[in-house]
N, C-alpha and C positions, 0 to 999 in steps of 0.2 A: 443553195438552189438546186432542185433536182433537174438534171439535164437528160434529155431524151437521146437515145441512139437510134438511128434509122432502122437498124436491123432488129431491134428488140422493142416490143411494146408490152407494158405491164397492164394487166386487166384485173378488175375487181369482179370476182365471180358472184359472191353474195355475202351477206352478213346477218348475224342474229344477236340477240341479247336476252338476258333474263328480264323479267319485269324489274323496273326500278322502284324500290320501296324506301320510304322514309326510315332513317335509322331508328333502331329500337322498336321496329314493328314486325313485319312478316319474316324478315331474315335475321332477327337478332340472335338466333342460335347458330347461324351459319358463319363460316370463315370465308375469307377471300378465295382461298383454295377451293372450297366447296362450290362457290358460284362460278368461278373460272372453269372448273371441270365441267359443270353443267352447260355453260355457254359453248365450250369447244365441242362437247359431245353433241349438242344440238346442231352446231354447224356441220359436223361430220354427217349427221343424219339428213339434214336439209339439202346438202350439196352432193350427197352420195359419194363422199370423198374417200378415195383409196389411200391408206396410209403410205403405200409405196410411192405416191406422187408428191409427198411432202418432204422438203429438204431442210426446213428450219421452222422453228416457232419463235416469234418475237412477241412478247407479252408484257403489258404495262402493269405496274402496281406502285402506288405512292406510299401508303401507310403499311410498311412491311412488317411481317411477323418473322422473328428470327428463326423460327422452326421451319419456315418455308422461304428462306432468304432468296433462293432462285425459284420463285413460284412458277415461272414458266416451265421449268423442267418437271416439277411435280404434277402440274396440270397436264402436260404432254403425256406422261406415263399413265395418269389416272383416266384420261379420256380414251385410252386405248390405241394411241398412235405408236408406231414401232419404237423399240428401245433405241434404235440407231439414229433417231431424229434429234439433233441438238436443239437446245432451247436457251433463249436469252431473255432475262427480265430487264425492262427499261423503265426509267422514271424521269419524267419531265413535267412534273406537277400535272396540271389539268389537261395537258396535251400529250400524255404518256402513250395512249394508243395511237395518236397521230404519228409520233416518232416511231412506233412499232411498225405501222403500215409503210411509212416512207423508207425506213431502214430495209424492209423487205423489198420495196420497189427498187431501191438503189442496188441491192444485191442481185436482183433479177436483171436490171439494166447492164450490170457489169458482167453478166454471164456466169456468176458464181453459183446461183441456184435457179431452179425452175419454178418453184412454188413455195409458199409459206402460209402458215396460219398466224394471224395477228389479232390483237385485241387488248383488253385490259380488265382488271377486276378490282373492286374496292368494297370493303365492309366497314362502314363507319360505326357500326354497332359494337365492334369489338376492337378498339384501338389498343395498342400495347402501352401499358402504364407501368412505369418503372420506379424504383426507389431513387432517392436523391443521391448525388455523387458520393458524399461522405459515407453513407450507409452502404453503397455498392462497394466502395473500397474496403470497408470492414468485412463484408461478406467474402470478398476475394481473399482477404488475409486469412480467413479460416481454413483455407486449403493447406496452410502451413502449420495449423495447430496440431499438436501431438499429445497433449494431456489435458486434464480437467482444469488445471490452473490457467492454461491459455484461454479457455472459454470464459473464465471469471473476469478476464480483462476486456472482454468483447465490448462492453458498453463504455469503456473509458474514452473520454474525448467526444462522445456523441451527445447531441442535444435532442430534446424531444422532437423538435422540428425536422431533424435529420431523418427521422423514421417515417415522416409523412410521404405518401406517394407523390410522384411527379407526373402530372397529367400533361401530355404533349400540347404545346402551344400551337394555335392556328395563325399566329402572327408571322410576318415576314422576318426572317432571321436578320436581314441586313438593315431593316428600318425599325423593327419592333412594332409596327402597325399591323392590324388585321386588314384583310381585304376589304371588309365593310367600311372601315375608317378611310382607307385609300379611295374607295368608290365615292364616299360622301364628299371628300375633298375634290375629286375629279368632276363630279356632277356639279358642284358649286362653281368650279373654274370654268366649265363649259356651259353654264346657265341651263342645266336640266333640272327643272323644279319637281317637287313632290307629286303633283297631280299628273304630270306626264309619265313619271315612273310608275305610278299606280295604274294608269291607263294601259301602259305597255304590259305590265304584269298580268292584268286582267285579260288582255288579248291573248297572251300565251296560254292561259288556263282555258279560255273559251275554245281556242283552236285545238288544243290537245284533247279536250273533252269531245269535240266534234269528230276528230280523227279516230278516236277510240270507238265512238258510237258507230261510225261508218265502216269500221273494220280495217282502216288503212294501216294500223300498226300491228295487226295480227301476223303479217308475213315476216316481221322481224323479231317477234317475241317468242321465246321458248318457255312454255309453262314450267313451273317449279313446284314439286311436291313438298309439302311441309307437314309437320306433326305426324310423322310416320305414315304419310299417305292420306291422312284424314282431311287435308285441305290442299287444293291445287290453286296456286297463284298464277293468274293468267294476264294480269294487267297492272299498270303502274298505279300506286296508291296515293300519289301526291297531288293529283289533279283535283282542283277545287271547282266542281261544276256549279256550286252555289255562290261563288265569289262575286262581289260587286264593288263598285267604287265607294259606297258608303262604308262597307266593312273594312276595306283597305284603308280608307281615310281615318279610321278610328285607331289604327295601330300606332304605337309610340315608336320614335326613332330607336333603332337597335344598337347603334354604335356611337355616334356623336350626339350627346344629349345636352340641351333639349331641342336644339335647332337642326339636327341632321335630317336628311330626307330618305335615308336608306332604312327600311323596316324589314321585319320578317316576311311581310307580304310581297315585297318587290325584290326579294333576294332568292337565289337558289338555296335549297335546303340540304342538310346532311343526308346522304343517300347510300343505300347498299345496292350493288348491281354489278353485272359483268357483261362483256361483249366479246364477239369473236367474228373474224372475217377471213375470207380466202382470197389470196392474191397470187396471180400466176403469170408466167410468160404466155403471151397470147397464142403463139403457135403451139406450145405444149398443151395449153388448155383445150384448144379446138381439136387437136389430134387425139385427145383422151376423152372427148365427149362432154366437156363442161360448157356451160352456157354463160358467158360473161354478161354482166349488166352494164359495165362502164370501163372506159380506159382512163388510167391515171395519167394526166397530161403534164401538169406542172405543180410544183409545191415549193414553199419557202418557210424559213424560220427567221424571226427577228427578235431583237431585244432592245429595250429602252431602260432609262433610269427607273428603278422601282419606287422611288420616293413619291413623285407626283404623277407618274405615268405607268403605274403598275398594270393597269388593265386595258390600255389603249392599243396594244399590240396589233390587232387586226387592221387598224387604220394605216399601219405601216406595211403590213404583209400583203394586203389585198392589191394595192397598186403594183407590187413586185410581180405577182403572178399574171396579172392582166397585161402588163407591159411585155412579159416574157412570151406571151402568146399573141401579142398585137391585138388584144381585145379591149372592149370597153364595158362598162356596167351594162349598157344596153344589149350587149351580146349574150348576157347570162340569163338563163331561163329559171334557174332554181338557186336560191341562196339558203344555206344552212349555217347559221352562226351560233356559237355557244353563248348562252345567256347566263353569265355568272350573276349579274345584277341587272335590273332594268336600267339603272343609271349608267352602268357600263355600256350596255347596248346602245342607248340613245346618244351617249358621248361619241362612240365609234361612228354611228350613222351621221351625226352632225359633223364630225371631223372629215369624213369622206366627201361630204358635199360642201365643204368650206374652202373658198378660194384662198383665204388668208392662211389656213392650216397647210394647204398645198404649197403655197409659196414659202412659208416660214419653216416648215418641218420636212416637207417632201421634195423641196427644190423643183417644184413643178409650176408651170405658168397658170394652171387652173385646177379646179377641184377634180377629184377622181370621179365623182358622180353621185347621184342620188339613187339609193337602192329602193325600188318600189316595195312597199309593205305587202302588196298582194303576191309577191314572189318570195317573201322572207318567212322562213320557219312556219309554213302553212299547216304543219301537223303538230304544232306546239314546240316548245324548246326546254332548255334546262330549268327555267323558272317553274315550269309546271310538271314536266316529266321527271325531273330530278337530275342530280349530277354526281354520280359515283366517279370520283376524280379520274381514275385511269381508264374508265370505260367510255366516257363521253365522246372522245374523238372518233372512235369506230362507229358509235351510234350516228354521229353526224354524216359520216361517209355512207353508211348503210341507208339512212333515210334519204340522203341526196340522190343516190342511185335509184332508189325505189320511186322517188318523186319524178325523176327524169322520165322514167317509163310511164308512170301514171299520167303525167301532164304532157307527154309527147314533146319533151324538150331536148335540147342538144347539149348545152353546157350547164354545169352546176359549179358554184363557188362555195367552198367550205372555209370557215375561219373561226379561230378561237384564241382567247387570251389565256395566260397562265401565270402562276406565281413567279416572282422574280423579275417581273416586267417583260415577260416573253410573249411571243405571238406566233401564230401559224396561219397559213392559207394554202389552199389546194384547189386546182381546177380539174374536174373530171369531165369526160365526154361520153355521152350515151353510146353504148356499143352498137355498131352498125350490123344488123343481122345479115346483110347481104355479103359481109366479109367471110362468112363461113365457107 
């Protein structure tokens, strides 16, 4: 749990992101390093950030390239920040940029730093594919080879299958199940049927399309030049403006066949993208002319058993932050939740408004509360905008802060699930301009 100190408040100045693009499309020739560099450079430009004001960079990345194993440091240097700024790469699955932001907040609360750049980057178009272990061992043995006869023995003991590439699995290491399989089981357990999932997915796409058309997302998107400047990508390309219930209803189950309810249409898709944000000590920010958008008030991380509760983390995290601030669902003006799957989202919403779940799992006398849909993910969510694993958390924070200002609200609640049965929640408060 993030604890506040009276003397120090942490503020969120602003955040940006690249467009989020379906893997193997706009950014298929880019690396995670490329997109991360562009996001941080865009943040520097948008906030007029002075490199002398940054004490640390905390940056998330899940699918790591061995050539940029500490990608945060490489991005820091490439974006033009001073060589003296240390950088840390963090990985916590889908909440990697959340932990980047809160690590910075904790360091500021402790008085160790004054300001940090945070965020995350992911390129699913270029995942590292390696050889199988037996072949890797053989290749390492060649470092000891001294003559031609040594090489003649190279294939000894190898089978043809040993030479095949080993594509990374998207399943849980602990259970062997994919997230989609886990979501299918969870949706069945909590009675979330296929029609409800499709309807929620359609809502996400419709809201994202509307937000894009009305320009609400422009303030957070940094355009990216591709094809040597011949094309400028300015918007997310996964939003389906022509989607409808009939089309969604025709899609086959993607994971548990033939009776599963999770499909490609009600799941988030593999995405390329990066995000970046600026977090500062409030006093330091105001003294140096920065304009905060929100104050980071409270945050928490939770974990459950990954077998049958892989994606329900927000249902445990949300009440923690509400209780810490003595708030209720009714006190929250803006909700920004990560949409891994429509079934996951609806399960979490059902759990939060369930008295039995509250009594049996949260040790509470009554339900946490019902989240009004008219306050939830009004500018779309991961189902429509996309989900570059390490970049999503900072997108949630950025959008929540922007919505607070746009909707004249006070409190926003951010929540997300993550692989391994983990979850996160955070409450931010709109910055009071009169405090300047």
